[in-house]
N, CA, C and O atoms as a Tripos MOL2 file, in Angstrom:
@<TRIPOS>MOLECULE
protein
  308   307    77     0     0
PROTEIN
NO_CHARGES

@<TRIPOS>ATOM
      1 N           6.5010   15.7790   -3.3900 N.3       1 MET1
      2 CA          6.5430   15.8870   -1.9520 C.3       1 MET1
      3 C           7.2320   14.6490   -1.3720 C.2       1 MET1
      4 O           8.0540   14.7350   -0.4590 O.2       1 MET1
      5 N           6.8660   13.4980   -1.9370 N.am      2 GLU2
      6 CA          7.4200   12.2430   -1.4520 C.3       2 GLU2
      7 C           8.9340   12.1990   -1.6170 C.2       2 GLU2
      8 O           9.6380   11.6070   -0.7990 O.2       2 GLU2
      9 N           9.4260   12.8220   -2.6690 N.am      3 GLN3
     10 CA         10.8650   12.8170   -2.9380 C.3       3 GLN3
     11 C          11.5600   14.0580   -2.3980 C.2       3 GLN3
     12 O          12.7490   14.2620   -2.6440 O.2       3 GLN3
     13 N          10.8370   14.8740   -1.6770 N.am      4 GLY4
     14 CA         11.4340   16.0700   -1.0960 C.3       4 GLY4
     15 C          11.6660   17.1850   -2.0920 C.2       4 GLY4
     16 O          12.5450   18.0240   -1.8970 O.2       4 GLY4
     17 N          10.8850   17.1990   -3.1580 N.am      5 LEU5
     18 CA         11.0070   18.2530   -4.1590 C.3       5 LEU5
     19 C           9.9510   19.3100   -3.8860 C.2       5 LEU5
     20 O           8.7520   19.0390   -3.9530 O.2       5 LEU5
     21 N          10.3980   20.4930   -3.5850 N.am      6 TYR6
     22 CA          9.4510   21.5500   -3.2450 C.3       6 TYR6
     23 C           9.5280   22.7510   -4.1660 C.2       6 TYR6
     24 O           8.7260   23.6770   -4.0380 O.2       6 TYR6
     25 N          10.4840   22.7560   -5.0980 N.am      7 SER7
     26 CA         10.5700   23.8880   -6.0160 C.3       7 SER7
     27 C          10.0650   23.4690   -7.3850 C.2       7 SER7
     28 O          10.2040   22.3150   -7.7910 O.2       7 SER7
     29 N           9.4820   24.4160   -8.0810 N.am      8 TYR8
     30 CA          8.9540   24.1640   -9.4230 C.3       8 TYR8
     31 C          10.0630   23.6600  -10.3430 C.2       8 TYR8
     32 O           9.8550   22.7330  -11.1260 O.2       8 TYR8
     33 N          11.2250   24.2650  -10.2480 N.am      9 LYS9
     34 CA         12.3410   23.9230  -11.1260 C.3       9 LYS9
     35 C          12.7370   22.4500  -10.9570 C.2       9 LYS9
     36 O          12.9860   21.7650  -11.9490 O.2       9 LYS9
     37 N          12.7960   21.9680   -9.7410 N.am     10 ARG10
     38 CA         13.1830   20.5700   -9.4930 C.3      10 ARG10
     39 C          12.0730   19.6110   -9.9120 C.2      10 ARG10
     40 O          12.3460   18.5380  -10.4510 O.2      10 ARG10
     41 N          10.8330   19.9920   -9.6670 N.am     11 VAL11
     42 CA          9.7130   19.1460  -10.0850 C.3      11 VAL11
     43 C           9.6810   19.0620  -11.6050 C.2      11 VAL11
     44 O           9.4870   17.9800  -12.1600 O.2      11 VAL11
     45 N           9.8680   20.1850  -12.2800 N.am     12 LEU12
     46 CA          9.8840   20.2040  -13.7410 C.3      12 LEU12
     47 C          11.0000   19.3200  -14.2800 C.2      12 LEU12
     48 O          10.7840   18.5690  -15.2310 O.2      12 LEU12
     49 N          12.1820   19.3960  -13.6920 N.am     13 ALA13
     50 CA         13.3010   18.5570  -14.1340 C.3      13 ALA13
     51 C          12.9660   17.0790  -13.9630 C.2      13 ALA13
     52 O          13.2920   16.2680  -14.8290 O.2      13 ALA13
     53 N          12.3210   16.7220  -12.8600 N.am     14 LEU14
     54 CA         11.9260   15.3380  -12.6210 C.3      14 LEU14
     55 C          10.9050   14.8830  -13.6670 C.2      14 LEU14
     56 O          11.0240   13.7900  -14.2220 O.2      14 LEU14
     57 N           9.9170   15.7120  -13.9280 N.am     15 ILE15
     58 CA          8.8880   15.3720  -14.9110 C.3      15 ILE15
     59 C           9.5050   15.2130  -16.2960 C.2      15 ILE15
     60 O           9.1600   14.2810  -17.0230 O.2      15 ILE15
     61 N          10.4070   16.1040  -16.6650 N.am     16 GLU16
     62 CA         11.0550   16.0000  -17.9740 C.3      16 GLU16
     63 C          11.8670   14.7190  -18.0820 C.2      16 GLU16
     64 O          11.8790   14.0830  -19.1360 O.2      16 GLU16
     65 N          12.5510   14.3300  -17.0000 N.am     17 ARG17
     66 CA         13.3380   13.1010  -17.0090 C.3      17 ARG17
     67 C          12.4280   11.8760  -17.1440 C.2      17 ARG17
     68 O          12.7180   10.9710  -17.9270 O.2      17 ARG17
     69 N          11.3380   11.8460  -16.3880 N.am     18 ILE18
     70 CA         10.4020   10.7260  -16.4530 C.3      18 ILE18
     71 C           9.7730   10.6510  -17.8430 C.2      18 ILE18
     72 O           9.6120    9.5630  -18.3960 O.2      18 ILE18
     73 N           9.4220   11.7970  -18.4020 N.am     19 PHE19
     74 CA          8.8380   11.8360  -19.7390 C.3      19 PHE19
     75 C           9.8260   11.2930  -20.7750 C.2      19 PHE19
     76 O           9.4480   10.4970  -21.6340 O.2      19 PHE19
     77 N          11.0830   11.7190  -20.6950 N.am     20 ALA20
     78 CA         12.1040   11.2510  -21.6280 C.3      20 ALA20
     79 C          12.2930    9.7430  -21.5130 C.2      20 ALA20
     80 O          12.4570    9.0590  -22.5230 O.2      20 ALA20
     81 N          12.2710    9.2230  -20.2900 N.am     21 GLN21
     82 CA         12.3980    7.7750  -20.0920 C.3      21 GLN21
     83 C          11.2130    7.0430  -20.7250 C.2      21 GLN21
     84 O          11.3890    5.9940  -21.3440 O.2      21 GLN21
     85 N          10.0150    7.5940  -20.5690 N.am     22 ALA22
     86 CA          8.8210    6.9630  -21.1430 C.3      22 ALA22
     87 C           8.8850    6.9650  -22.6630 C.2      22 ALA22
     88 O           8.5530    5.9650  -23.3000 O.2      22 ALA22
     89 N           9.3080    8.0740  -23.2460 N.am     23 VAL23
     90 CA          9.4250    8.1570  -24.7070 C.3      23 VAL23
     91 C          10.4680    7.1630  -25.2000 C.2      23 VAL23
     92 O          10.2490    6.4790  -26.2000 O.2      23 VAL23
     93 N          11.5940    7.0780  -24.5110 N.am     24 ASN24
     94 CA         12.6340    6.1300  -24.9020 C.3      24 ASN24
     95 C          12.1250    4.6940  -24.8010 C.2      24 ASN24
     96 O          12.4260    3.8680  -25.6620 O.2      24 ASN24
     97 N          11.3610    4.3940  -23.7610 N.am     25 ALA25
     98 CA         10.8060    3.0470  -23.5940 C.3      25 ALA25
     99 C           9.8230    2.7310  -24.7190 C.2      25 ALA25
    100 O           9.8100    1.6110  -25.2310 O.2      25 ALA25
    101 N           9.0020    3.7060  -25.1090 N.am     26 MET26
    102 CA          8.0610    3.4870  -26.2100 C.3      26 MET26
    103 C           8.8030    3.2910  -27.5200 C.2      26 MET26
    104 O           8.4320    2.4400  -28.3280 O.2      26 MET26
    105 N           9.8600    4.0840  -27.7340 N.am     27 ASP27
    106 CA         10.6520    3.9310  -28.9560 C.3      27 ASP27
    107 C          11.3020    2.5570  -29.0030 C.2      27 ASP27
    108 O          11.3170    1.9100  -30.0500 O.2      27 ASP27
    109 N          11.8400    2.1110  -27.8730 N.am     28 ALA28
    110 CA         12.4940    0.8010  -27.8140 C.3      28 ALA28
    111 C          11.4860   -0.3150  -28.0310 C.2      28 ALA28
    112 O          11.8000   -1.3240  -28.6630 O.2      28 ALA28
    113 N          10.2820   -0.1410  -27.5140 N.am     29 ALA29
    114 CA          9.2540   -1.1710  -27.6650 C.3      29 ALA29
    115 C           8.8300   -1.3160  -29.1120 C.2      29 ALA29
    116 O           8.4040   -2.3940  -29.5240 O.2      29 ALA29
    117 N           8.9380   -0.2620  -29.8800 N.am     30 GLY30
    118 CA          8.5410   -0.3060  -31.2800 C.3      30 GLY30
    119 C           9.5950   -0.9090  -32.1940 C.2      30 GLY30
    120 O           9.3390   -1.1390  -33.3760 O.2      30 GLY30
    121 N          10.7840   -1.1670  -31.6480 N.am     31 GLN31
    122 CA         11.8690   -1.7190  -32.4550 C.3      31 GLN31
    123 C          11.7100   -3.2300  -32.6090 C.2      31 GLN31
    124 O          11.3620   -3.9150  -31.6470 O.2      31 GLN31
    125 N          11.9580   -3.7500  -33.7980 N.am     32 PRO32
    126 CA         11.8930   -5.2010  -33.9880 C.3      32 PRO32
    127 C          12.8990   -5.8990  -33.0740 C.2      32 PRO32
    128 O          14.0190   -5.4230  -32.8870 O.2      32 PRO32
    129 N          12.4930   -7.0130  -32.5180 N.am     33 GLY33
    130 CA         13.3820   -7.7790  -31.6540 C.3      33 GLY33
    131 C          13.4450   -7.2700  -30.2360 C.2      33 GLY33
    132 O          14.2540   -7.7530  -29.4430 O.2      33 GLY33
    133 N          12.6070   -6.3020  -29.8960 N.am     34 SER34
    134 CA         12.6450   -5.7540  -28.5370 C.3      34 SER34
    135 C          11.9920   -6.6950  -27.5430 C.2      34 SER34
    136 O          12.2050   -6.5780  -26.3360 O.2      34 SER34
    137 N          11.1880   -7.6390  -28.0550 N.am     35 GLY35
    138 CA         10.5030   -8.5670  -27.1630 C.3      35 GLY35
    139 C           9.2300   -7.9870  -26.5700 C.2      35 GLY35
    140 O           8.5150   -8.6660  -25.8340 O.2      35 GLY35
    141 N           8.9530   -6.7400  -26.8900 N.am     36 VAL36
    142 CA          7.7420   -6.0930  -26.3790 C.3      36 VAL36
    143 C           6.7130   -6.0770  -27.4930 C.2      36 VAL36
    144 O           6.9480   -5.4760  -28.5410 O.2      36 VAL36
    145 N           5.5670   -6.7340  -27.2840 N.am     37 PRO37
    146 CA          4.5550   -6.7380  -28.3380 C.3      37 PRO37
    147 C           3.9530   -5.3450  -28.5260 C.2      37 PRO37
    148 O           3.7570   -4.6020  -27.5650 O.2      37 PRO37
    149 N           3.6680   -5.0140  -29.7680 N.am     38 THR38
    150 CA          3.0240   -3.7380  -30.0630 C.3      38 THR38
    151 C           1.7020   -4.0240  -30.7670 C.2      38 THR38
    152 O           1.6010   -4.9570  -31.5640 O.2      38 THR38
    153 N           0.7150   -3.2320  -30.4730 N.am     39 ALA39
    154 CA         -0.5940   -3.3890  -31.1000 C.3      39 ALA39
    155 C          -0.5930   -2.6440  -32.4300 C.2      39 ALA39
    156 O          -0.1080   -1.5170  -32.5310 O.2      39 ALA39
    157 N          -1.1340   -3.2830  -33.4220 N.am     40 ALA40
    158 CA         -1.2390   -2.6440  -34.7330 C.3      40 ALA40
    159 C          -2.4110   -1.6710  -34.7260 C.2      40 ALA40
    160 O          -3.4650   -1.9590  -34.1580 O.2      40 ALA40
    161 N          -2.2210   -0.5290  -35.3560 N.am     41 LEU41
    162 CA         -3.3050    0.4400  -35.4790 C.3      41 LEU41
    163 C          -4.2590   -0.0400  -36.5580 C.2      41 LEU41
    164 O          -3.8400   -0.5870  -37.5780 O.2      41 LEU41
    165 N          -5.5230    0.1680  -36.3240 N.am     42 THR42
    166 CA         -6.5140   -0.2840  -37.2960 C.3      42 THR42
    167 C          -7.6230    0.7470  -37.4380 C.2      42 THR42
    168 O          -7.9610    1.4500  -36.4860 O.2      42 THR42
    169 N          -8.1660    0.8250  -38.6060 N.am     43 GLN43
    170 CA         -9.3170    1.6860  -38.8470 C.3      43 GLN43
    171 C         -10.5980    0.8600  -38.8610 C.2      43 GLN43
    172 O         -11.6920    1.4150  -38.9570 O.2      43 GLN43
    173 N         -10.4720   -0.4380  -38.7680 N.am     44 GLN44
    174 CA        -11.6260   -1.3260  -38.7850 C.3      44 GLN44
    175 C         -11.8330   -1.9060  -37.3920 C.2      44 GLN44
    176 O         -11.2400   -2.9240  -37.0330 O.2      44 GLN44
    177 N         -12.6670   -1.2560  -36.6300 N.am     45 HIS45
    178 CA        -12.9680   -1.7130  -35.2770 C.3      45 HIS45
    179 C         -14.3360   -1.1620  -34.9160 C.2      45 HIS45
    180 O         -14.7230   -0.0990  -35.4000 O.2      45 HIS45
    181 N         -15.0650   -1.8660  -34.0790 N.am     46 ALA46
    182 CA        -16.4400   -1.4650  -33.7500 C.3      46 ALA46
    183 C         -16.5550    0.0030  -33.3150 C.2      46 ALA46
    184 O         -17.4600    0.6900  -33.7910 O.2      46 ALA46
    185 N         -15.6800    0.5210  -32.4290 N.am     47 PRO47
    186 CA        -15.8410    1.9200  -32.0210 C.3      47 PRO47
    187 C         -15.3910    2.9340  -33.0690 C.2      47 PRO47
    188 O         -15.6960    4.1190  -32.9370 O.2      47 PRO47
    189 N         -14.6750    2.5020  -34.1060 N.am     48 VAL48
    190 CA        -14.2010    3.4270  -35.1340 C.3      48 VAL48
    191 C         -15.2890    3.5650  -36.1870 C.2      48 VAL48
    192 O         -15.6390    2.5990  -36.8650 O.2      48 VAL48
    193 N         -15.8170    4.7730  -36.3150 N.am     49 ARG49
    194 CA        -16.8940    5.0270  -37.2750 C.3      49 ARG49
    195 C         -16.3160    5.5030  -38.5990 C.2      49 ARG49
    196 O         -15.1370    5.8390  -38.7060 O.2      49 ARG49
    197 N         -17.1760    5.5200  -39.5910 N.am     50 GLU50
    198 CA        -16.7880    6.0480  -40.8910 C.3      50 GLU50
    199 C         -16.6020    7.5690  -40.7620 C.2      50 GLU50
    200 O         -17.2330    8.2090  -39.9200 O.2      50 GLU50
    201 N         -15.7380    8.1300  -41.5970 N.am     51 ALA51
    202 CA        -15.4280    9.5530  -41.5210 C.3      51 ALA51
    203 C         -16.6700   10.4240  -41.6940 C.2      51 ALA51
    204 O         -16.8030   11.4420  -41.0150 O.2      51 ALA51
    205 N         -17.5790   10.0460  -42.5880 N.am     52 HIS52
    206 CA        -18.7660   10.8770  -42.8210 C.3      52 HIS52
    207 C         -19.6550   10.9340  -41.5780 C.2      52 HIS52
    208 O         -20.3650   11.9190  -41.3750 O.2      52 HIS52
    209 N         -19.6240    9.8860  -40.7420 N.am     53 GLU53
    210 CA        -20.4300    9.9190  -39.5180 C.3      53 GLU53
    211 C         -19.9110   10.9940  -38.5630 C.2      53 GLU53
    212 O         -20.6920   11.6990  -37.9230 O.2      53 GLU53
    213 N         -18.5860   11.1110  -38.4750 N.am     54 TYR54
    214 CA        -18.0170   12.1660  -37.6300 C.3      54 TYR54
    215 C         -18.3710   13.5370  -38.1950 C.2      54 TYR54
    216 O         -18.6800   14.4570  -37.4380 O.2      54 TYR54
    217 N         -18.3290   13.6800  -39.5120 N.am     55 GLY55
    218 CA        -18.7020   14.9360  -40.1430 C.3      55 GLY55
    219 C         -20.1400   15.3010  -39.8370 C.2      55 GLY55
    220 O         -20.4510   16.4580  -39.5560 O.2      55 GLY55
    221 N         -21.0270   14.2970  -39.8940 N.am     56 ASP56
    222 CA        -22.4380   14.5300  -39.5740 C.3      56 ASP56
    223 C         -22.6010   14.9910  -38.1230 C.2      56 ASP56
    224 O         -23.3950   15.8870  -37.8360 O.2      56 ASP56
    225 N         -21.8510   14.3780  -37.2190 N.am     57 GLN57
    226 CA        -21.9410   14.7650  -35.8060 C.3      57 GLN57
    227 C         -21.4630   16.1970  -35.5980 C.2      57 GLN57
    228 O         -22.0840   16.9590  -34.8560 O.2      57 GLN57
    229 N         -20.3600   16.5670  -36.2490 N.am     58 PHE58
    230 CA        -19.8600   17.9390  -36.1220 C.3      58 PHE58
    231 C         -20.8440   18.9390  -36.7040 C.2      58 PHE58
    232 O         -21.0720   19.9970  -36.1180 O.2      58 PHE58
    233 N         -21.4330   18.6140  -37.8550 N.am     59 ALA59
    234 CA        -22.4140   19.5020  -38.4750 C.3      59 ALA59
    235 C         -23.6180   19.6800  -37.5510 C.2      59 ALA59
    236 O         -24.1320   20.7880  -37.4010 O.2      59 ALA59
    237 N         -24.0610   18.5930  -36.9370 N.am     60 HIS60
    238 CA        -25.1840   18.6700  -36.0020 C.3      60 HIS60
    239 C         -24.8220   19.5380  -34.7950 C.2      60 HIS60
    240 O         -25.6310   20.3530  -34.3510 O.2      60 HIS60
    241 N         -23.6200   19.3660  -34.2720 N.am     61 ALA61
    242 CA        -23.1850   20.1550  -33.1170 C.3      61 ALA61
    243 C         -23.1470   21.6380  -33.4580 C.2      61 ALA61
    244 O         -23.5280   22.4720  -32.6370 O.2      61 ALA61
    245 N         -22.6960   21.9730  -34.6520 N.am     62 VAL62
    246 CA        -22.6480   23.3750  -35.0800 C.3      62 VAL62
    247 C         -24.0640   23.9380  -35.1850 C.2      62 VAL62
    248 O         -24.3190   25.0670  -34.7650 O.2      62 VAL62
    249 N         -24.9720   23.1590  -35.7380 N.am     63 THR63
    250 CA        -26.3630   23.6010  -35.8730 C.3      63 THR63
    251 C         -26.9860   23.8570  -34.5080 C.2      63 THR63
    252 O         -27.6420   24.8770  -34.2980 O.2      63 THR63
    253 N         -26.7790   22.9230  -33.5820 N.am     64 VAL64
    254 CA        -27.3310   23.0690  -32.2300 C.3      64 VAL64
    255 C         -26.7050   24.2710  -31.5320 C.2      64 VAL64
    256 O         -27.4060   25.0380  -30.8730 O.2      64 VAL64
    257 N         -25.3980   24.4390  -31.6700 N.am     65 SER65
    258 CA        -24.7180   25.5780  -31.0410 C.3      65 SER65
    259 C         -25.2310   26.9040  -31.5990 C.2      65 SER65
    260 O         -25.4540   27.8550  -30.8510 O.2      65 SER65
    261 N         -25.4140   26.9580  -32.9010 N.am     66 ALA66
    262 CA        -25.9030   28.1910  -33.5220 C.3      66 ALA66
    263 C         -27.3210   28.4930  -33.0610 C.2      66 ALA66
    264 O         -27.6500   29.6470  -32.7860 O.2      66 ALA66
    265 N         -28.1600   27.4700  -32.9750 N.am     67 ALA67
    266 CA        -29.5410   27.6760  -32.5280 C.3      67 ALA67
    267 C         -29.5770   28.1240  -31.0740 C.2      67 ALA67
    268 O         -30.3700   28.9900  -30.7050 O.2      67 ALA67
    269 N         -28.7170   27.5340  -30.2480 N.am     68 THR68
    270 CA        -28.6520   27.9160  -28.8360 C.3      68 THR68
    271 C         -28.1820   29.3580  -28.6970 C.2      68 THR68
    272 O         -28.7200   30.1140  -27.8890 O.2      68 THR68
    273 N         -27.1780   29.7400  -29.4840 N.am     69 ALA69
    274 CA        -26.6630   31.1100  -29.4310 C.3      69 ALA69
    275 C         -27.7220   32.0980  -29.8980 C.2      69 ALA69
    276 O         -27.8720   33.1640  -29.3000 O.2      69 ALA69
    277 N         -28.4610   31.7670  -30.9580 N.am     70 ALA70
    278 CA        -29.4940   32.6520  -31.4630 C.3      70 ALA70
    279 C         -30.6080   32.7930  -30.4470 C.2      70 ALA70
    280 O         -31.1460   33.8850  -30.2640 O.2      70 ALA70
    281 N         -30.9600   31.7060  -29.7830 N.am     71 SER71
    282 CA        -31.9990   31.7420  -28.7700 C.3      71 SER71
    283 C         -31.5740   32.6130  -27.5950 C.2      71 SER71
    284 O         -32.3650   33.4020  -27.0790 O.2      71 SER71
    285 N         -30.3230   32.4660  -27.1770 N.am     72 ALA72
    286 CA        -29.8040   33.2660  -26.0740 C.3      72 ALA72
    287 C         -29.7500   34.7420  -26.4630 C.2      72 ALA72
    288 O         -30.0390   35.6140  -25.6440 O.2      72 ALA72
    289 N         -29.3830   35.0170  -27.6990 N.am     73 GLN73
    290 CA        -29.3210   36.4010  -28.1900 C.3      73 GLN73
    291 C         -30.7180   37.0070  -28.2040 C.2      73 GLN73
    292 O         -30.8870   38.1790  -27.8700 O.2      73 GLN73
    293 N         -31.7240   36.2160  -28.5870 N.am     74 GLY74
    294 CA        -33.1050   36.7150  -28.6320 C.3      74 GLY74
    295 C         -33.6300   37.0260  -27.2530 C.2      74 GLY74
    296 O         -34.4150   37.9590  -27.0880 O.2      74 GLY74
    297 N         -33.2120   36.2590  -26.2490 N.am     75 ARG75
    298 CA        -33.6610   36.5140  -24.8790 C.3      75 ARG75
    299 C         -33.0330   37.7770  -24.3120 C.2      75 ARG75
    300 O         -33.6270   38.4290  -23.4540 O.2      75 ARG75
    301 N         -31.8410   38.1320  -24.7790 N.am     76 ARG76
    302 CA        -31.1620   39.3310  -24.2750 C.3      76 ARG76
    303 C         -31.7570   40.6060  -24.8530 C.2      76 ARG76
    304 O         -31.6760   41.6740  -24.2460 O.2      76 ARG76
    305 N         -32.3480   40.4840  -26.0220 N.am     77 ALA77
    306 CA        -32.8440   41.6820  -26.7100 C.3      77 ALA77
    307 C         -34.0980   42.2310  -26.0790 C.2      77 ALA77
    308 O         -34.6340   43.2360  -26.5440 O.2      77 ALA77
@<TRIPOS>BOND
     1     1     2 1
     2     2     3 1
     3     3     4 2
     4     3     5 am
     5     5     6 1
     6     6     7 1
     7     7     8 2
     8     7     9 am
     9     9    10 1
    10    10    11 1
    11    11    12 2
    12    11    13 am
    13    13    14 1
    14    14    15 1
    15    15    16 2
    16    15    17 am
    17    17    18 1
    18    18    19 1
    19    19    20 2
    20    19    21 am
    21    21    22 1
    22    22    23 1
    23    23    24 2
    24    23    25 am
    25    25    26 1
    26    26    27 1
    27    27    28 2
    28    27    29 am
    29    29    30 1
    30    30    31 1
    31    31    32 2
    32    31    33 am
    33    33    34 1
    34    34    35 1
    35    35    36 2
    36    35    37 am
    37    37    38 1
    38    38    39 1
    39    39    40 2
    40    39    41 am
    41    41    42 1
    42    42    43 1
    43    43    44 2
    44    43    45 am
    45    45    46 1
    46    46    47 1
    47    47    48 2
    48    47    49 am
    49    49    50 1
    50    50    51 1
    51    51    52 2
    52    51    53 am
    53    53    54 1
    54    54    55 1
    55    55    56 2
    56    55    57 am
    57    57    58 1
    58    58    59 1
    59    59    60 2
    60    59    61 am
    61    61    62 1
    62    62    63 1
    63    63    64 2
    64    63    65 am
    65    65    66 1
    66    66    67 1
    67    67    68 2
    68    67    69 am
    69    69    70 1
    70    70    71 1
    71    71    72 2
    72    71    73 am
    73    73    74 1
    74    74    75 1
    75    75    76 2
    76    75    77 am
    77    77    78 1
    78    78    79 1
    79    79    80 2
    80    79    81 am
    81    81    82 1
    82    82    83 1
    83    83    84 2
    84    83    85 am
    85    85    86 1
    86    86    87 1
    87    87    88 2
    88    87    89 am
    89    89    90 1
    90    90    91 1
    91    91    92 2
    92    91    93 am
    93    93    94 1
    94    94    95 1
    95    95    96 2
    96    95    97 am
    97    97    98 1
    98    98    99 1
    99    99   100 2
   100    99   101 am
   101   101   102 1
   102   102   103 1
   103   103   104 2
   104   103   105 am
   105   105   106 1
   106   106   107 1
   107   107   108 2
   108   107   109 am
   109   109   110 1
   110   110   111 1
   111   111   112 2
   112   111   113 am
   113   113   114 1
   114   114   115 1
   115   115   116 2
   116   115   117 am
   117   117   118 1
   118   118   119 1
   119   119   120 2
   120   119   121 am
   121   121   122 1
   122   122   123 1
   123   123   124 2
   124   123   125 am
   125   125   126 1
   126   126   127 1
   127   127   128 2
   128   127   129 am
   129   129   130 1
   130   130   131 1
   131   131   132 2
   132   131   133 am
   133   133   134 1
   134   134   135 1
   135   135   136 2
   136   135   137 am
   137   137   138 1
   138   138   139 1
   139   139   140 2
   140   139   141 am
   141   141   142 1
   142   142   143 1
   143   143   144 2
   144   143   145 am
   145   145   146 1
   146   146   147 1
   147   147   148 2
   148   147   149 am
   149   149   150 1
   150   150   151 1
   151   151   152 2
   152   151   153 am
   153   153   154 1
   154   154   155 1
   155   155   156 2
   156   155   157 am
   157   157   158 1
   158   158   159 1
   159   159   160 2
   160   159   161 am
   161   161   162 1
   162   162   163 1
   163   163   164 2
   164   163   165 am
   165   165   166 1
   166   166   167 1
   167   167   168 2
   168   167   169 am
   169   169   170 1
   170   170   171 1
   171   171   172 2
   172   171   173 am
   173   173   174 1
   174   174   175 1
   175   175   176 2
   176   175   177 am
   177   177   178 1
   178   178   179 1
   179   179   180 2
   180   179   181 am
   181   181   182 1
   182   182   183 1
   183   183   184 2
   184   183   185 am
   185   185   186 1
   186   186   187 1
   187   187   188 2
   188   187   189 am
   189   189   190 1
   190   190   191 1
   191   191   192 2
   192   191   193 am
   193   193   194 1
   194   194   195 1
   195   195   196 2
   196   195   197 am
   197   197   198 1
   198   198   199 1
   199   199   200 2
   200   199   201 am
   201   201   202 1
   202   202   203 1
   203   203   204 2
   204   203   205 am
   205   205   206 1
   206   206   207 1
   207   207   208 2
   208   207   209 am
   209   209   210 1
   210   210   211 1
   211   211   212 2
   212   211   213 am
   213   213   214 1
   214   214   215 1
   215   215   216 2
   216   215   217 am
   217   217   218 1
   218   218   219 1
   219   219   220 2
   220   219   221 am
   221   221   222 1
   222   222   223 1
   223   223   224 2
   224   223   225 am
   225   225   226 1
   226   226   227 1
   227   227   228 2
   228   227   229 am
   229   229   230 1
   230   230   231 1
   231   231   232 2
   232   231   233 am
   233   233   234 1
   234   234   235 1
   235   235   236 2
   236   235   237 am
   237   237   238 1
   238   238   239 1
   239   239   240 2
   240   239   241 am
   241   241   242 1
   242   242   243 1
   243   243   244 2
   244   243   245 am
   245   245   246 1
   246   246   247 1
   247   247   248 2
   248   247   249 am
   249   249   250 1
   250   250   251 1
   251   251   252 2
   252   251   253 am
   253   253   254 1
   254   254   255 1
   255   255   256 2
   256   255   257 am
   257   257   258 1
   258   258   259 1
   259   259   260 2
   260   259   261 am
   261   261   262 1
   262   262   263 1
   263   263   264 2
   264   263   265 am
   265   265   266 1
   266   266   267 1
   267   267   268 2
   268   267   269 am
   269   269   270 1
   270   270   271 1
   271   271   272 2
   272   271   273 am
   273   273   274 1
   274   274   275 1
   275   275   276 2
   276   275   277 am
   277   277   278 1
   278   278   279 1
   279   279   280 2
   280   279   281 am
   281   281   282 1
   282   282   283 1
   283   283   284 2
   284   283   285 am
   285   285   286 1
   286   286   287 1
   287   287   288 2
   288   287   289 am
   289   289   290 1
   290   290   291 1
   291   291   292 2
   292   291   293 am
   293   293   294 1
   294   294   295 1
   295   295   296 2
   296   295   297 am
   297   297   298 1
   298   298   299 1
   299   299   300 2
   300   299   301 am
   301   301   302 1
   302   302   303 1
   303   303   304 2
   304   303   305 am
   305   305   306 1
   306   306   307 1
   307   307   308 2
@<TRIPOS>SUBSTRUCTURE
     1 MET1         2 RESIDUE 1 A MET
     2 GLU2         6 RESIDUE 1 A GLU
     3 GLN3        10 RESIDUE 1 A GLN
     4 GLY4        14 RESIDUE 1 A GLY
     5 LEU5        18 RESIDUE 1 A LEU
     6 TYR6        22 RESIDUE 1 A TYR
     7 SER7        26 RESIDUE 1 A SER
     8 TYR8        30 RESIDUE 1 A TYR
     9 LYS9        34 RESIDUE 1 A LYS
    10 ARG10       38 RESIDUE 1 A ARG
    11 VAL11       42 RESIDUE 1 A VAL
    12 LEU12       46 RESIDUE 1 A LEU
    13 ALA13       50 RESIDUE 1 A ALA
    14 LEU14       54 RESIDUE 1 A LEU
    15 ILE15       58 RESIDUE 1 A ILE
    16 GLU16       62 RESIDUE 1 A GLU
    17 ARG17       66 RESIDUE 1 A ARG
    18 ILE18       70 RESIDUE 1 A ILE
    19 PHE19       74 RESIDUE 1 A PHE
    20 ALA20       78 RESIDUE 1 A ALA
    21 GLN21       82 RESIDUE 1 A GLN
    22 ALA22       86 RESIDUE 1 A ALA
    23 VAL23       90 RESIDUE 1 A VAL
    24 ASN24       94 RESIDUE 1 A ASN
    25 ALA25       98 RESIDUE 1 A ALA
    26 MET26      102 RESIDUE 1 A MET
    27 ASP27      106 RESIDUE 1 A ASP
    28 ALA28      110 RESIDUE 1 A ALA
    29 ALA29      114 RESIDUE 1 A ALA
    30 GLY30      118 RESIDUE 1 A GLY
    31 GLN31      122 RESIDUE 1 A GLN
    32 PRO32      126 RESIDUE 1 A PRO
    33 GLY33      130 RESIDUE 1 A GLY
    34 SER34      134 RESIDUE 1 A SER
    35 GLY35      138 RESIDUE 1 A GLY
    36 VAL36      142 RESIDUE 1 A VAL
    37 PRO37      146 RESIDUE 1 A PRO
    38 THR38      150 RESIDUE 1 A THR
    39 ALA39      154 RESIDUE 1 A ALA
    40 ALA40      158 RESIDUE 1 A ALA
    41 LEU41      162 RESIDUE 1 A LEU
    42 THR42      166 RESIDUE 1 A THR
    43 GLN43      170 RESIDUE 1 A GLN
    44 GLN44      174 RESIDUE 1 A GLN
    45 HIS45      178 RESIDUE 1 A HIS
    46 ALA46      182 RESIDUE 1 A ALA
    47 PRO47      186 RESIDUE 1 A PRO
    48 VAL48      190 RESIDUE 1 A VAL
    49 ARG49      194 RESIDUE 1 A ARG
    50 GLU50      198 RESIDUE 1 A GLU
    51 ALA51      202 RESIDUE 1 A ALA
    52 HIS52      206 RESIDUE 1 A HIS
    53 GLU53      210 RESIDUE 1 A GLU
    54 TYR54      214 RESIDUE 1 A TYR
    55 GLY55      218 RESIDUE 1 A GLY
    56 ASP56      222 RESIDUE 1 A ASP
    57 GLN57      226 RESIDUE 1 A GLN
    58 PHE58      230 RESIDUE 1 A PHE
    59 ALA59      234 RESIDUE 1 A ALA
    60 HIS60      238 RESIDUE 1 A HIS
    61 ALA61      242 RESIDUE 1 A ALA
    62 VAL62      246 RESIDUE 1 A VAL
    63 THR63      250 RESIDUE 1 A THR
    64 VAL64      254 RESIDUE 1 A VAL
    65 SER65      258 RESIDUE 1 A SER
    66 ALA66      262 RESIDUE 1 A ALA
    67 ALA67      266 RESIDUE 1 A ALA
    68 THR68      270 RESIDUE 1 A THR
    69 ALA69      274 RESIDUE 1 A ALA
    70 ALA70      278 RESIDUE 1 A ALA
    71 SER71      282 RESIDUE 1 A SER
    72 ALA72      286 RESIDUE 1 A ALA
    73 GLN73      290 RESIDUE 1 A GLN
    74 GLY74      294 RESIDUE 1 A GLY
    75 ARG75      298 RESIDUE 1 A ARG
    76 ARG76      302 RESIDUE 1 A ARG
    77 ALA77      306 RESIDUE 1 A ALA
C-alpha cells in the first residue's frame, strides 16, 4: 500500500525481488572475506537436547493423542 501496489501480481513481484536480494545477501555473507561474521552451527548448546529426548517427547505426544481420541470416541458411542 505504501508503495502504491494494489495488484497481487505486483506485490508478488516485489516479494520475489526482496526474497532474492535476501538470499543473495545471505550467500554473500557466507563467503570468506565478506567481512560479515557468520555463526557456526552447533549441536552442543543448552537448548539443544539429545535426539532420544525428542523421540521420547514424540512418543509421549502420540500416546496422549491416542488416549484423547479413544476417550472422545467412547463419549460419542
